C-alpha positions as CSV (number, residue, x, y, z in Angstrom):
1,M,-31.2,1.1,-13.8
2,K,-30.2,4.8,-14.7
3,L,-31.2,5.6,-10.8
4,I,-27.8,3.5,-9.8
5,S,-25.7,4.5,-12.9
6,S,-23.8,7.4,-11.4
7,L,-21.6,7.1,-8.3
8,R,-23.4,9.7,-6.6
9,S,-27.0,7.9,-6.8
10,R,-25.3,4.6,-5.5
11,I,-23.3,6.6,-2.7
12,F,-26.6,8.2,-1.6
13,L,-28.9,4.9,-2.1
14,A,-26.5,2.7,0.0
15,S,-26.1,5.5,2.6
16,A,-29.9,6.0,2.9
17,L,-30.6,2.4,2.8
18,L,-28.3,1.7,5.7
19,A,-28.9,4.4,7.5
20,V,-33.0,3.7,7.4
21,L,-32.2,0.1,8.0
22,C,-30.3,0.5,11.2
23,I,-33.0,2.9,12.5
24,A,-35.8,0.2,11.4
25,V,-33.7,-2.4,13.6
26,A,-33.2,0.0,16.3
27,I,-37.1,0.9,16.6
28,Y,-38.3,-2.4,16.1
29,L,-36.0,-3.9,18.8
30,V,-36.7,-1.0,21.3
31,N,-40.5,-1.4,20.5
32,V,-39.9,-5.3,21.5
33,R,-38.6,-4.5,24.3
34,V,-40.8,-2.3,25.6
35,T,-43.6,-4.4,24.6
36,E,-41.9,-7.3,26.4
37,E,-41.2,-5.4,29.5
38,A,-44.8,-3.9,29.8
39,E,-46.1,-7.7,29.5
40,R,-43.8,-8.6,32.2
41,T,-44.8,-5.7,34.3
42,L,-48.3,-6.6,33.8
43,E,-48.0,-10.0,35.2
44,R,-45.8,-8.3,38.1
45,E,-48.5,-6.5,38.7
46,I,-51.3,-8.9,38.4
47,I,-49.4,-11.4,40.9
48,A,-48.8,-8.5,43.4
49,A,-52.6,-7.8,42.9
50,S,-53.5,-11.4,43.8
51,A,-51.3,-11.3,46.9
52,L,-52.7,-7.9,48.2
53,V,-56.2,-9.6,47.6
54,E,-55.0,-12.6,50.0
55,N,-53.4,-10.5,52.4
56,L,-56.5,-8.2,52.9
57,R,-58.5,-11.4,53.2
58,T,-56.6,-12.9,55.8
59,T,-56.3,-9.4,57.7
60,R,-60.1,-9.2,57.9
61,I,-60.6,-12.9,58.9
62,E,-58.0,-12.5,61.8
63,T,-59.6,-9.3,62.6
64,F,-63.2,-11.1,63.0
65,T,-61.4,-14.3,64.6
66,Q,-60.4,-11.8,67.4
67,M,-63.7,-10.5,67.6
68,A,-65.2,-13.9,67.7
69,R,-63.2,-15.1,70.4
70,F,-63.8,-12.1,72.2
71,I,-67.6,-12.7,72.3
72,A,-67.4,-16.2,72.6
73,D,-65.4,-15.3,76.2
74,A,-68.2,-12.8,77.5
75,P,-69.9,-14.0,80.2
76,Q,-73.0,-12.7,79.0
77,L,-73.4,-14.7,76.2
78,K,-71.9,-18.1,77.8
79,A,-75.0,-17.8,80.4
80,A,-77.7,-17.5,77.3
81,V,-75.8,-20.3,75.4
82,D,-75.6,-22.4,78.6
83,T,-80.0,-21.8,79.0
84,N,-80.2,-23.2,75.3
85,D,-83.0,-21.1,75.2
86,P,-83.1,-19.3,71.7
87,P,-85.7,-16.1,72.7
88,T,-83.0,-15.3,75.5
89,V,-79.8,-15.9,73.2
90,Q,-81.4,-14.0,70.0
91,P,-81.4,-10.6,71.4
92,I,-77.6,-11.1,72.9
93,A,-76.7,-12.0,69.6
94,D,-78.6,-9.2,67.6
95,G,-76.2,-6.7,70.3
96,Y,-73.0,-8.4,69.5
97,Q,-73.9,-8.2,65.8
98,N,-74.6,-4.4,65.9
99,Q,-70.9,-4.0,67.4
100,V,-69.4,-6.2,65.2
101,K,-70.5,-5.4,62.0
102,S,-70.8,-8.4,60.3
103,N,-72.7,-9.6,57.6
104,L,-73.9,-13.2,59.5
105,L,-73.6,-13.9,63.1
106,L,-74.6,-17.6,64.1
107,V,-74.9,-19.4,67.6
108,T,-75.6,-22.9,68.1
109,N,-75.7,-25.3,71.4
110,K,-73.2,-27.8,71.9
111,S,-75.5,-30.4,69.8
112,G,-75.4,-28.1,66.7
113,G,-78.8,-27.1,67.1
114,V,-79.1,-23.0,65.9
115,L,-80.1,-20.7,69.0
116,A,-79.8,-17.3,67.1
117,T,-78.6,-16.2,63.7
118,V,-78.5,-12.7,62.5
119,G,-77.9,-12.0,58.9
120,A,-79.2,-14.9,57.1
121,S,-82.5,-16.4,57.0
122,A,-83.5,-19.7,59.3
123,R,-82.9,-22.1,56.6
124,T,-79.4,-20.9,55.9
125,A,-79.0,-21.0,59.4
126,V,-79.7,-24.7,59.6
127,I,-77.4,-25.5,56.5
128,I,-74.4,-23.8,58.3
129,S,-75.2,-25.3,61.5
130,T,-74.5,-28.7,59.4
131,Q,-71.4,-27.5,57.8
132,P,-67.9,-29.8,58.9
133,A,-66.7,-26.7,60.2
134,I,-69.4,-26.1,63.2
135,H,-68.6,-30.1,64.2
136,D,-64.9,-28.6,64.2
137,A,-65.8,-26.4,66.2
138,L,-67.5,-28.5,68.8
139,A,-64.7,-30.6,69.2
140,G,-62.7,-27.9,70.4
141,R,-60.6,-26.2,67.1
142,E,-61.4,-23.1,65.5
143,S,-62.4,-23.5,61.6
144,L,-63.1,-21.5,58.4
145,S,-65.9,-21.8,56.2
146,L,-66.9,-20.4,52.6
147,L,-70.1,-20.6,51.5
148,P,-71.9,-19.8,48.3
149,Q,-74.4,-16.8,48.5
150,P,-77.0,-15.7,45.9
151,D,-74.9,-12.1,45.6
152,G,-71.4,-13.5,46.3
153,M,-69.8,-15.7,49.1
154,I,-69.9,-15.7,53.1
155,Q,-66.7,-16.1,54.6
156,L,-67.2,-18.1,58.2
157,V,-64.8,-17.9,61.4
158,I,-66.0,-20.1,63.8
159,V,-64.9,-20.6,67.4
160,P,-66.5,-22.8,70.3
161,V,-67.8,-21.2,73.2
162,Y,-66.5,-22.9,76.4
163,V,-68.1,-22.8,79.5
164,G,-64.9,-21.4,81.5
165,L,-60.9,-21.2,81.8
166,A,-61.7,-23.7,84.5
167,H,-64.2,-26.1,83.0
168,P,-63.1,-26.7,78.9
169,D,-66.5,-28.1,78.5
170,I,-68.2,-26.5,75.4
171,L,-71.6,-25.2,75.7
172,G,-72.1,-24.4,71.7
173,T,-70.5,-22.2,68.8
174,L,-70.1,-18.8,67.6
175,S,-69.9,-18.0,64.3
176,V,-68.9,-14.8,62.8
177,G,-69.1,-14.3,58.7
178,F,-68.6,-11.2,56.4
179,M,-69.6,-11.4,52.5
180,L,-67.2,-11.5,49.4
181,D,-69.7,-9.9,47.2
182,N,-69.4,-6.8,44.9
183,A,-69.2,-4.2,47.2
184,L,-65.9,-5.9,48.5
185,A,-64.8,-6.7,44.9
186,A,-65.1,-2.6,44.1
187,Q,-63.3,-2.1,47.8
188,L,-60.3,-4.9,46.6
189,K,-60.3,-2.9,42.9
190,Q,-59.5,0.5,44.2
191,S,-56.7,-1.0,46.6
192,T,-55.1,-3.2,43.8
193,L,-56.2,-1.5,40.6
194,S,-57.3,-4.8,39.5
195,D,-61.0,-6.2,38.7
196,V,-61.9,-8.9,41.1
197,A,-64.4,-11.7,40.6
198,F,-65.7,-14.4,43.3
199,G,-66.4,-17.7,42.3
200,M,-67.0,-21.3,43.3
201,D,-68.2,-24.3,41.8
202,G,-67.8,-23.1,38.0
203,Q,-69.7,-20.0,38.7
204,I,-69.0,-16.1,39.1
205,L,-71.2,-15.2,42.3
206,A,-69.5,-11.6,42.3
207,A,-66.9,-9.4,40.5
208,T,-66.3,-5.6,39.6
209,L,-67.0,-6.6,36.1
210,P,-70.6,-6.3,34.1
211,R,-72.5,-9.1,34.3
212,E,-72.7,-10.5,30.8
213,Y,-68.9,-11.1,31.2
214,Y,-69.7,-13.9,34.0
215,P,-69.8,-17.1,31.5
216,A,-66.4,-16.1,30.2
217,L,-64.8,-15.4,33.5
218,A,-66.3,-18.9,35.0
219,E,-64.2,-20.7,32.4
220,R,-60.7,-18.8,34.0
221,L,-62.2,-20.4,37.6
222,R,-60.4,-23.9,36.7
223,T,-57.2,-22.5,35.1
224,V,-53.7,-22.4,36.5
225,G,-51.4,-19.6,36.1
226,I,-52.0,-16.5,34.1
227,S,-54.2,-16.7,31.3
228,R,-56.0,-14.3,28.7
229,V,-59.5,-13.8,28.4
230,Q,-61.2,-11.4,25.8
231,L,-64.1,-9.3,27.1
232,G,-65.8,-7.3,24.9
233,T,-63.2,-5.0,23.1
234,E,-60.4,-5.5,25.9
235,E,-58.3,-8.3,26.3
236,Y,-58.0,-9.3,30.1
237,E,-55.1,-11.5,31.7
238,A,-56.4,-13.4,34.3
239,L,-55.0,-15.2,37.9
240,P,-57.0,-17.3,39.8
241,R,-56.4,-17.7,43.6
242,P,-58.0,-20.2,45.4
243,L,-59.4,-19.3,48.5
244,S,-59.4,-22.4,50.6
245,P,-57.2,-25.7,50.6
246,S,-58.5,-28.4,48.9
247,R,-59.8,-31.4,51.7
248,D,-60.0,-34.3,49.0
249,G,-56.8,-33.8,46.9
250,T,-58.3,-32.3,44.3
251,S,-57.4,-29.0,42.9
252,A,-58.1,-25.7,44.8
253,T,-59.7,-24.4,41.9
254,S,-62.5,-26.1,42.1
255,G,-63.7,-24.5,45.6
256,P,-64.0,-20.8,46.0
257,V,-61.8,-18.6,44.0
258,A,-61.2,-14.8,44.1
259,L,-60.1,-14.1,40.2
260,I,-57.7,-11.5,39.7
261,L,-57.9,-9.3,36.4
262,R,-56.0,-7.0,34.6
263,S,-56.5,-5.3,31.5
264,R,-54.0,-5.9,28.4
265,T,-55.5,-3.5,26.3
266,A,-55.1,-0.8,28.7
267,Q,-51.8,-1.7,29.8
268,L,-50.8,-1.5,26.1
269,Q,-52.7,1.4,25.5
270,S,-50.5,3.2,27.7
271,L,-47.3,2.1,25.5
272,Q,-49.1,4.0,22.4
273,A,-47.6,7.7,23.5
274,I,-44.0,5.7,23.1
275,H,-44.6,4.1,19.9
276,A,-46.1,7.5,18.7
277,G,-42.7,8.8,20.0
278,L,-40.3,6.2,18.5
279,L,-42.4,6.9,15.2
280,I,-41.7,10.5,15.2
281,T,-38.4,9.7,16.2
282,A,-37.7,7.4,13.5
283,V,-39.4,9.7,10.9
284,V,-37.1,12.6,11.9
285,A,-33.8,10.5,11.9
286,V,-34.9,8.8,8.9
287,L,-34.9,12.6,7.3
288,L,-31.9,13.6,8.9
289,A,-30.3,10.4,7.3
290,T,-31.7,11.1,3.6
291,V,-30.4,14.7,4.2
292,L,-26.9,13.7,5.2
293,S,-26.7,10.7,3.0
294,Y,-27.2,13.2,0.6
295,A,-24.8,15.6,1.4
296,V,-22.4,13.2,1.9
297,A,-22.9,11.5,-1.7
298,R,-23.0,15.1,-3.0
299,T,-19.5,15.9,-1.4
300,I,-18.0,12.9,-2.9
301,A,-19.8,12.5,-6.3
302,R,-19.7,16.4,-7.1
303,P,-15.9,17.0,-7.6
304,L,-15.6,13.4,-9.2
305,A,-18.5,14.4,-11.5
306,T,-16.4,17.8,-12.5
307,I,-13.4,15.3,-13.0
308,T,-15.4,12.7,-15.4
309,D,-16.6,15.9,-17.3
310,V,-13.6,17.2,-17.8
311,M,-12.2,13.9,-19.3
312,R,-14.9,12.9,-21.4
313,E,-14.6,16.5,-23.0
314,V,-10.7,15.9,-23.5
315,A,-11.3,12.3,-24.7
316,V,-14.3,13.6,-27.3
317,T,-12.0,16.8,-28.3
318,G,-8.5,15.9,-27.2
319,D,-8.0,19.3,-25.8
320,L,-5.1,18.8,-23.5
321,T,-5.2,22.4,-22.4
322,R,-8.5,22.0,-20.3
323,K,-7.5,21.5,-16.7
324,I,-9.5,20.2,-13.8
325,A,-10.6,22.8,-11.0
326,L,-11.9,22.1,-8.1
327,P,-13.6,24.6,-5.5
328,H,-11.4,25.7,-2.7
329,G,-12.8,26.7,1.2
330,N,-15.5,24.1,1.6
331,R,-14.6,22.3,4.7
332,W,-16.0,18.9,3.2
333,D,-13.3,19.0,0.5
334,D,-12.4,15.5,-0.6
335,D,-8.6,15.3,-0.6
336,D,-8.6,12.0,-2.7
337,A,-11.0,13.9,-5.2
338,R,-8.4,16.9,-5.5
339,L,-5.2,14.7,-5.6
340,L,-6.9,13.0,-8.6
341,A,-7.4,16.3,-10.1
342,A,-4.1,17.6,-9.8
343,T,-2.7,14.2,-10.8
344,F,-5.1,14.5,-14.0
345,N,-3.8,17.9,-14.5
346,T,-0.2,17.2,-14.3
347,L,-0.7,14.2,-16.8
348,T,-2.2,16.0,-19.2
349,D,0.5,18.7,-19.0
350,S,2.8,15.8,-19.5
351,I,0.9,14.3,-22.2
352,A,0.8,17.7,-24.2
353,R,4.6,18.5,-23.7
354,F,5.6,15.0,-25.2
355,Q,2.9,15.9,-28.0
356,R,4.6,19.3,-28.3
357,E,8.3,17.3,-28.4
358,M,6.9,14.6,-30.9
359,S,5.3,17.3,-32.8
360,Q,8.5,19.2,-33.0
361,K,10.5,16.0,-33.7
362,E,7.9,15.4,-36.6
363,R,8.4,18.9,-37.8
364,L,12.0,18.5,-38.1
365,T,11.6,15.0,-39.8
366,S,9.5,16.6,-42.2
367,L,11.8,19.4,-42.5
368,G,14.8,17.1,-42.9
369,R,12.5,15.6,-45.8
370,L,11.3,18.2,-47.1
371,S,15.4,19.5,-47.8
372,T,16.2,15.9,-49.3
373,V,13.1,16.4,-51.6
374,I,13.9,20.0,-52.2
375,A,17.4,19.1,-52.9
376,H,16.7,16.4,-55.1
377,E,13.2,17.7,-57.0
378,V,14.3,21.5,-57.3
379,R,18.1,20.8,-58.2
380,N,17.3,18.6,-61.1
381,P,15.1,21.1,-62.8
382,L,17.5,23.8,-62.1
383,M,20.5,22.1,-63.6
384,I,18.5,21.4,-66.5
385,I,17.5,24.7,-66.7
386,K,21.2,25.9,-66.3
387,A,21.9,23.6,-69.3
388,A,19.2,25.0,-71.5
389,L,20.9,28.9,-70.7
390,H,24.2,27.8,-71.4
391,A,22.7,26.8,-74.5
392,L,21.1,29.9,-75.3
393,R,24.2,31.9,-74.7
394,R,26.2,30.5,-77.9
395,K,26.2,32.6,-80.5
396,D,25.4,30.1,-83.2
397,V,22.0,28.9,-81.7
398,H,20.1,27.2,-84.0
399,P,16.4,28.5,-84.2
400,A,15.3,24.8,-83.2
401,A,17.9,24.5,-80.4
402,M,16.7,27.6,-79.0
403,R,13.2,26.5,-79.1
404,E,13.7,23.4,-77.5
405,A,16.1,24.8,-74.9
406,A,12.9,27.5,-74.2
407,D,10.4,24.3,-74.1
408,D,12.8,22.6,-71.1
409,I,12.8,26.0,-69.3
410,D,9.3,26.0,-69.6
411,E,8.7,22.6,-68.5
412,E,10.7,22.7,-65.5
413,V,9.3,26.0,-64.4
414,A,6.2,23.9,-64.1
415,R,7.5,21.5,-62.7
416,L,8.9,23.7,-59.8
417,N,5.4,25.4,-59.5
418,R,3.9,21.8,-59.2
419,I,6.2,20.9,-56.4
420,V,5.9,24.4,-54.7
421,N,1.9,24.3,-55.0
422,D,2.4,20.4,-53.2
423,V,4.1,21.7,-50.2
424,L,2.0,24.6,-49.9
425,D,-1.3,22.5,-50.4
426,F,-0.2,20.3,-47.7
427,A,1.3,23.1,-45.2
428,R,-1.8,25.3,-45.3
429,P,-4.7,24.7,-43.3
430,I,-7.8,23.4,-45.0
431,H,-11.0,24.9,-44.7
432,F,-13.9,22.9,-46.1
433,E,-17.7,23.8,-47.6
434,L,-19.6,21.2,-46.9
435,S,-22.6,20.9,-49.6
436,T,-24.9,17.8,-50.5
437,V,-22.7,16.2,-53.4
438,D,-23.8,12.8,-55.8
439,I,-20.9,10.7,-54.8
440,N,-21.1,8.5,-57.9
441,A,-21.0,11.6,-60.4
442,L,-18.2,12.7,-58.0
443,C,-16.5,9.7,-59.0
444,R,-16.7,10.0,-62.6
445,E,-15.4,13.4,-62.4
446,S,-12.7,12.1,-60.4
447,A,-11.9,9.3,-62.8
448,A,-11.8,11.7,-65.7
449,A,-9.7,14.0,-64.3
450,A,-7.3,11.1,-63.4
451,L,-7.1,9.9,-67.2
452,A,-6.0,13.4,-68.5
453,S,-3.1,13.6,-66.4
454,G,-1.5,11.4,-69.2
455,P,-1.5,8.0,-70.8
456,G,-2.0,4.4,-69.0
457,A,-4.3,2.1,-67.6
458,E,-8.1,2.7,-67.8
459,I,-10.3,3.3,-65.0
460,A,-13.0,1.0,-64.3
461,L,-16.1,2.2,-62.6
462,D,-18.3,0.4,-60.3
463,L,-21.1,2.6,-58.5
464,D,-23.7,1.7,-56.1
465,P,-27.1,2.8,-58.2
466,M,-28.9,3.0,-55.0
467,L,-26.0,5.1,-53.2
468,A,-27.6,8.6,-51.5
469,K,-26.5,11.6,-52.0
470,A,-23.8,12.6,-49.4
471,R,-22.9,16.0,-47.1
472,T,-19.3,16.6,-48.2
473,D,-17.1,18.9,-49.3
474,A,-17.0,18.2,-53.5
475,E,-13.7,19.8,-54.4
476,R,-11.8,18.8,-51.3
477,L,-13.0,15.2,-51.7
478,R,-12.1,15.3,-55.5
479,I,-8.6,16.2,-54.8
480,A,-8.1,13.3,-52.9
481,L,-9.6,10.4,-55.2
482,V,-8.1,12.0,-58.0
483,N,-4.5,11.9,-56.4
484,M,-5.2,8.3,-55.4
485,L,-6.1,7.3,-59.1
486,V,-3.2,9.0,-60.2
487,N,-1.0,7.0,-57.8
488,A,-2.7,3.7,-59.2
489,R,-2.2,4.2,-62.4
490,Q,1.3,5.1,-62.1
491,A,1.5,1.8,-60.3
492,V,0.2,0.1,-62.8
493,N,2.1,1.6,-65.6
494,G,5.7,0.9,-64.1
495,D,6.2,4.0,-63.0
496,G,6.9,3.2,-59.4
497,S,9.7,1.7,-57.9
498,Q,7.5,-0.9,-56.3
499,R,9.1,-3.4,-58.5
500,R,12.6,-5.4,-57.7
501,E,15.1,-5.8,-60.4
502,G,15.0,-9.5,-61.7
503,V,11.4,-9.6,-61.6
504,A,9.5,-10.0,-65.1
505,P,6.9,-7.1,-65.5
506,D,3.2,-7.3,-64.8
507,P,0.8,-7.8,-67.8
508,P,0.0,-4.7,-69.6
509,A,-2.7,-2.6,-68.7
510,P,-3.6,-4.0,-65.2
511,L,-7.2,-2.7,-64.2
512,I,-8.1,-0.1,-61.9
513,T,-11.3,-0.1,-60.2
514,L,-13.6,3.1,-58.3
515,R,-15.9,1.3,-56.6
516,S,-18.8,3.0,-54.1
517,R,-20.8,1.1,-51.7
518,A,-23.5,2.1,-49.1
519,T,-24.1,1.0,-45.6
520,T,-26.9,1.9,-43.1
521,D,-25.6,5.6,-42.3
522,R,-22.1,5.4,-44.0
523,V,-20.6,5.8,-47.7
524,R,-17.8,3.9,-48.7
525,I,-15.2,4.6,-52.0
526,I,-12.7,2.1,-52.7
527,V,-9.8,2.5,-55.5
528,A,-8.2,-1.0,-56.1
529,D,-5.6,-1.6,-58.6
530,R,-3.5,-4.4,-59.9
531,G,0.0,-2.8,-59.7
532,A,2.7,-4.1,-58.4
533,G,2.1,-3.7,-54.8
534,I,3.5,-2.2,-51.6
535,S,5.8,-4.0,-49.2
536,G,5.3,-3.9,-45.5
537,P,8.0,-1.3,-44.3
538,D,6.7,1.2,-47.2
539,L,3.2,0.1,-46.0
540,A,3.7,1.5,-42.9
541,Q,4.7,5.1,-44.2
542,M,2.2,5.9,-46.8
543,F,0.7,8.5,-45.3
544,D,4.0,10.0,-43.9
545,P,4.3,13.4,-45.4
546,Y,7.5,13.6,-47.9
547,F,7.7,9.8,-47.9
548,T,8.1,8.4,-51.5
549,T,9.3,5.5,-53.8
550,K,9.0,7.5,-56.9
551,R,11.8,8.9,-58.9
552,A,9.8,12.1,-59.4
553,G,7.3,12.8,-56.4
554,T,7.2,14.9,-53.3
555,G,5.5,12.2,-51.4
556,L,2.7,14.6,-50.4
557,G,-0.3,13.2,-52.4
558,L,-1.6,10.5,-49.8
559,P,-0.7,12.4,-47.1
560,I,-3.3,15.6,-48.5
561,A,-5.6,13.1,-49.3
562,K,-5.6,11.6,-45.7
563,N,-6.0,15.0,-44.1
564,I,-8.9,16.0,-46.5
565,V,-10.7,12.4,-45.5
566,E,-10.1,12.7,-42.2
567,G,-11.1,16.4,-42.1
568,L,-14.6,15.2,-43.4
569,G,-14.9,13.1,-40.4
570,G,-14.3,10.1,-42.2
571,T,-11.4,7.3,-42.2
572,I,-8.9,6.3,-45.1
573,A,-7.1,2.7,-44.7
574,V,-4.7,1.1,-46.9
575,T,-4.1,-2.7,-47.7
576,S,-1.4,-4.1,-50.0
577,T,0.0,-7.3,-51.4
578,P,3.3,-7.2,-53.2
579,G,2.7,-8.5,-56.6
580,M,-1.1,-8.3,-56.8
581,G,-2.1,-4.8,-56.1
582,T,-3.1,-1.8,-54.0
583,E,-6.7,-1.2,-52.0
584,I,-7.5,2.2,-50.3
585,L,-10.9,2.3,-48.5
586,I,-12.3,5.9,-48.0
587,D,-15.6,5.6,-45.3
588,L,-17.7,8.4,-44.6
589,A,-20.6,9.5,-43.0
590,F,-23.4,10.3,-45.0
591,D,-24.1,13.6,-42.6
592,P,-20.9,14.1,-40.6
593,P,-21.1,16.4,-37.5
594,R,-20.8,20.3,-38.8
595,T,-18.1,20.2,-35.7
596,A,-16.2,17.2,-37.1
597,S,-14.8,19.5,-40.2
598,A,-14.5,22.5,-38.6
599,A,-12.4,21.3,-35.8
600,K,-10.0,19.2,-38.0
601,G,-9.4,22.6,-40.1
602,E,-9.0,24.4,-36.7
603,R,-6.4,21.6,-35.6
604,L,-4.5,21.7,-38.9
605,A,-5.0,25.3,-39.1
606,Q,-3.3,25.5,-35.3
607,G,-0.7,22.3,-35.7
608,R,-2.2,20.7,-33.3
609,P,-2.5,16.9,-33.0
610,V,-5.9,15.5,-34.3
611,P,-7.4,12.5,-31.7
612,S,-7.8,9.3,-33.7
């Protein structure tokens, strides 16, 4: 799923798929349309070829009919037929056959007997003389007849031979025929550009195609309309064309038929160049669409990526001085992205300005609190020192009183020095020195240092024996723990101001517990006491500088501890219930990032806010 996780990838894939889909649909529709048009063209061509074959045959029939009439009206032929003598008629028939160039010429008398024949055997002549067309001609009607032959079909034109114009008596008949054979089929193929086959009674008698295809072609003789037939490796469309009307009402395709064939395979092969051109066009179009889609996706996503990178860095580092700079001078610049970048820069400037104003207000507030602390905490020692000096100025100062005054001055000076050190510790930047530390040993040392601060409640240790060593600043963490443990001892000793008047004091020496626990990748240190607890409004200000509820305190112990813990990449949290006690939880990483303490110290040194 990483492929579609970025906006650029999604835009690119969507654009490319849309382009490919449109191109594929267009190419498919063009292919279908071209193929359908080729099929329709093939049908039109085979119908036109069939009509052309019929026209050529009709023209030839008309030509031979005119020639037959001319010969039948010749006095020489009439005189010979009137003799009813075959030897007399035969030479005349030979002469006319040479002039007409027909495949067959047959002369009969008025009873249908054969007087002369040219181009056919005697048996064939007898068969022709018994055809109904001969009887029609003897009855005075010109007629046509198609007869099968071993190598094709013969088309006969039969006309009557009259005695004369004034004597409509019929002397006999004259039949002139031409062959529908392979030679004629070849001539028709040259004219129609289609293969032609002649068949009758379910058999192919002549064709332009090889003889091994005759059985398959014979099956097409009895069909109606255009059909397809597979001949070898090629597929043909076949259209049967009846050559004579049916006499008994049966299908005309049962008689003589001209079969027109057009190669569908050859026709479709001519489309291969078109298909190849379409394929090349599709490939080029897909490549161009892919490149264009990538360019569009890059144009849209690149400025957005720049914006998100800066936003991500600001979120991680909290550095509001970072600005989004989009390149200028590109004709593909995205105005929306540029507006977004400008808006983000304006927003960060506003937030930075707001933070500076808040920092200034906090500094002024802190200065006010510091002034109060100084006014209270410094004035009292100074008054005590001033009183001691007044006592020392008297002439009759007793040595014991002098020592007492000197002790008071020394104690108050130490108190003033402690106040100054607390202020300086909070104000100066913290520089951490990380090393591998035994947390349990550090907790024992911190508890011992807190106990040495003066009399009070004992500190119980509840340390995890399986706790591994952690990488931290031992001295800084010890200072934080000592501050919290001293505050806890003061809370259970009744030294704080949390207790309300009229409330009975807690049992003497409430228990203070220092615990250590380990999770998968973090260590937790808990300082818990059973003191007076902290009320809700005071709990919200526990880590505010100079906030204190004790009679003698600067309010910097817990803020210093919080700065130390957060500078080590950890967190500190306080929970408290009035009358039941307080618990402080410190959560640290076993191996904090090296940049955590350095970034924290740098921000504290520069007075910048630390991102939560």
